C-alpha positions in Angstrom: 0.2 0.1 0.1 1.1 3.3 -0.6 0.0 5.8 1.5 -0.1 10.0 0.3 -0.7 12.3 3.4 -0.4 15.9 4.4 -0.9 17.5 7.5 -3.1 20.2 7.7 -2.7 22.6 10.2 -5.7 25.5 11.3 -5.1 28.4 13.4 -8.2 29.4 14.4 -10.7 28.6 16.3 -25.5 -3.0 -1.6 -27.8 -5.0 -1.3 -27.1 -7.5 1.6 -28.5 -10.0 0.1 -26.4 -10.5 -2.8 -23.1 -12.7 -2.1 -21.5 -11.7 -5.1 -17.8 -12.7 -5.0 -16.9 -9.6 -6.5 -18.8 -7.6 -3.8 -16.9 -9.3 -0.9 -13.5 -8.8 -2.9 -14.5 -5.0 -2.6 -15.3 -4.8 1.0 -12.2 -6.5 1.7 -10.6 -4.3 -0.3 -12.3 -1.2 1.5 -12.2 -2.8 4.6 -8.1 -3.0 4.4 -7.9 0.9 3.1 -10.2 2.0 6.0 -7.6 0.2 8.6 -4.6 1.1 6.9 -6.3 4.7 7.1 -6.7 4.3 10.8 -3.4 3.5 11.3 -1.6 6.3 9.7 -3.5 8.6 11.8 -2.4 6.5 14.9 1.2 6.7 13.4 1.0 10.9 13.3 -0.2 11.7 16.5 3.1 12.1 18.0 3.9 14.4 14.8 0.6 15.8 15.4 1.3 17.2 18.9 4.9 18.3 18.1 3.6 20.4 15.3 0.6 21.6 17.8 3.5 22.3 20.4 6.2 23.9 18.2 4.7 25.8 15.7 1.4 27.2 18.6 -0.8 26.0 16.7 -4.7 25.2 18.6 -5.6 22.4 15.7 -3.7 20.2 13.9 -5.5 17.5 11.7 -4.0 15.0 9.8 -5.6 13.5 6.6 -4.6 10.4 5.5 -5.1 9.6 1.4 -4.8 6.0 1.2 -4.5 4.3 -2.4 -4.2 0.1 -3.1 -1.1 -0.9 -4.8 -3.9 -1.6 -7.4 -5.6 1.2 -7.3 -8.4 0.8 -4.5 -9.2 3.6 -2.3 -12.0 4.1 0.2 -15.5 5.7 -0.1 -14.3 8.6 1.8 -11.0 9.8 -1.0 -12.8 12.5 -2.3 -14.5 13.8 1.3 -10.5 13.8 2.5 -9.0 15.2 -0.8 -11.2 18.2 -0.2 -10.1 18.7 3.2 -6.7 19.0 1.8 -8.1 22.1 -0.1 -5.9 21.4 -3.3 -7.1 20.5 -7.0 -6.7 16.7 -7.5 -8.3 14.6 -10.1 -8.5 10.7 -8.7 -7.6 9.3 -12.0 -4.2 10.7 -12.0 -3.5 9.5 -8.3 -4.9 5.9 -9.0 -2.3 6.1 -12.3 0.5 7.1 -10.0 -0.2 3.9 -8.1 -0.7 1.6 -10.8 2.6 2.6 -12.4 4.2 2.3 -9.8 3.2 -1.2 -8.9 4.1 -1.9 -12.5 7.9 -0.9 -12.0 8.0 -2.9 -9.3 7.2 -5.8 -11.2 8.8 -5.0 -14.1 11.7 -4.4 -11.2 11.3 -8.2 -9.8 10.3 -10.0 -12.4 13.2 -8.6 -14.7 10.8 -7.6 -17.7 
């Protein structure tokens, strides 16, 4: 999993009866991505406290944007990117992840 994140500091104040294999795979991917988001938030808690202390900020927010190696993302991706206040087209993010994965595979398989 590749993760992209930015720390933003603020000065102020399905149908459940359907047992389709695709649904199971998608649910697993979304669960894994969500778990990675939570891990990133927990991982950067100390950094958040340090930024608050060093830069004398009242509020610091960690915004985890996790993209899987095959381009899987959480349902909250747009919401998270909006928090970053940047323009980012999801397709470029996914393309970057896929190209990175392809590069790693080519190196490992020596193609």
